Phi, psi and omega in degrees: 000133182291132179284134179287127178298162179282339182052048175299159181229154171219143183235133174244138177228147177245129183246152173253141180258125182242149174287130185297335181267307185275339186068007175286159173288147183227138175298137180297118177300141179304321181294323178294317179297322177297317179294318179298316180294324178295325183272323187251351178063222184280008176276357176231146179207159174284167178239178183304311175270137190278008172266006184242151166227152178241139174237155178215135178289170167283189176283116186251136179282331185219165174296325178299319178293320178296323178301313181297316184294310183290323177298318178297322180290320176299318178299315182297313181299315181294316182295313182290323179295326181301328179294346179248014180073026184242154174229131177277148170231150178243074175230148188285341170221137172290139186301329184220002182293152179254122182299332183291344181263003183263144175266162179248159181286133182271087175224151184307316184291328177282327174298320179293320179297320178297317178296320184288320192244348176058225185295337177300317178288319184294338180277358186283054177275063186219158177228145181231179177229132179241139177239121176263134173238124185291133179205106188291320185289119187292318179294325176296325177303317181290316180301317181284331173300316178301318185281321183292337180306327180302326186267356182300319178299328177299314181294318179299314183302316181293333187269348194307125184216023185223068180278340186250150176213118178054042174085003181242146172282120185280346187082356179251151175279331177229086175289338176310319183297323178298317179292313185294327182291350175282349176283154174285160173057044178240183178092192180295143180289146176289153177287137178224158185268335188198169174297323180297320178293319178301311180298324179295320179292319176297316181298327179300329179271320182291322182292335176274353182078014180290319175228157179284319184196183185293345179293345179269008171261118192246040179299163176299336180211132183207158165291129181300142178284339186245349185222159177279065186223160161267133185244109176275122188239008190282339191284141161297155174285145185261129177301323183262135177302320183298324178290323174302315182291326175299313181294321179294319180296317178296318180296313179300314181292324177299315179298317180297315180299315181292322175298314182298315180294319180296316178298328180273006178080018181229062181296161180299144185299149173292136180237138179306121179305332179295323179291316179299317179296322178294320177295324176300315178296317181298320177294318179297320184281312191251347187063232181265004187280337176235161184276184177242160180284128170260106186292331178291314180280346180057048176203166176270122184261132177304146188295324178300323177292322178297321178297316179298317178298320181294318181293325175294315180300324186263004191309306181296326181288323177298319179293317181297326182268351179071033184229030182298314184300316181295317182293320183292344175295348174300333177300320181294319179296316181296324183273325185262344181105159178274182177303322180302320180292319179297318181297316180296317182296320180294315178301316181296318181295319180292322178293321179295330179279359175111000179289148174281170185304320180293316180299321180296320179285330174297324176296325176295317178299316179300318180294321178295320178296322178292319180294331178305327185261358181296128180073009184246315184273000000 
């Protein structure tokens, strides 16, 4: 009898550092980075742009464990940043910052990235959230990557937190995706038959010197280059810790459900890649406000209905993993809106109350900074 994997999880989040007074982005002071590294060790790192920091949990057995780990890191980042007059936010785009005014971190790997990608890399004033789910069997990783791609638009829609870019409403719920898609080797992962095929495709690029290793493949979902995990990378970063945990719980349960079905000889149905790509766009454009295409039903299903269907599909897996409460909070996001909707509503309310455009967006930054600490302090 096949042993059921533990489906351990790890979560990575990228934060932006803002000046508490001006709400502008600020380069991470060297002294602050030193303090963060002393307190968090290798769970914190600098990013390509020096106004960002990235944190990552350890290997967590449960969502409850991830909650404790990630909450402690958010507390540390906020507390230490406060000593420098800074506040972190966890939104995938700053409401009004200009990427051309940001400096980059002076490290060899970032210098190489700048050389390789030029302005494409320098424009990456965005933050994401990655969820790793442990899966030892390499061929199963590939099989489940093929199947999990269908659900990536659902996760993106729930996570959307980047409606503004350089002070303008983009009309999108996740403008981050527009920026990130200008990078090479991004987007939905191609379908593959086996781990051997995946390694062969990676080798085709590494042997030519196009990339150093598989970590330079930035698909929405990939086998991790450094861990025996599937790494979901499609989500915007969530301002609220609880929303992060909802997305992580759904991702973990999806992997378990797909593994279970595959082991039982009933893998998830093949879906036209064109439909999945269209759903990805719909999630990027509308978030949870419009539905996604159900290719089986041949209609667009309202997002709240999709969440209910998903929770039924995952019911046994949520119980087995102990993360039902976190996953069911997806209902609240579907009914009340994602971060993108909250940001837009606040900006509109402040403008209606007489604030000028800059003041209205500063209020959005303040709200994001407050949400960073919800459920944490």
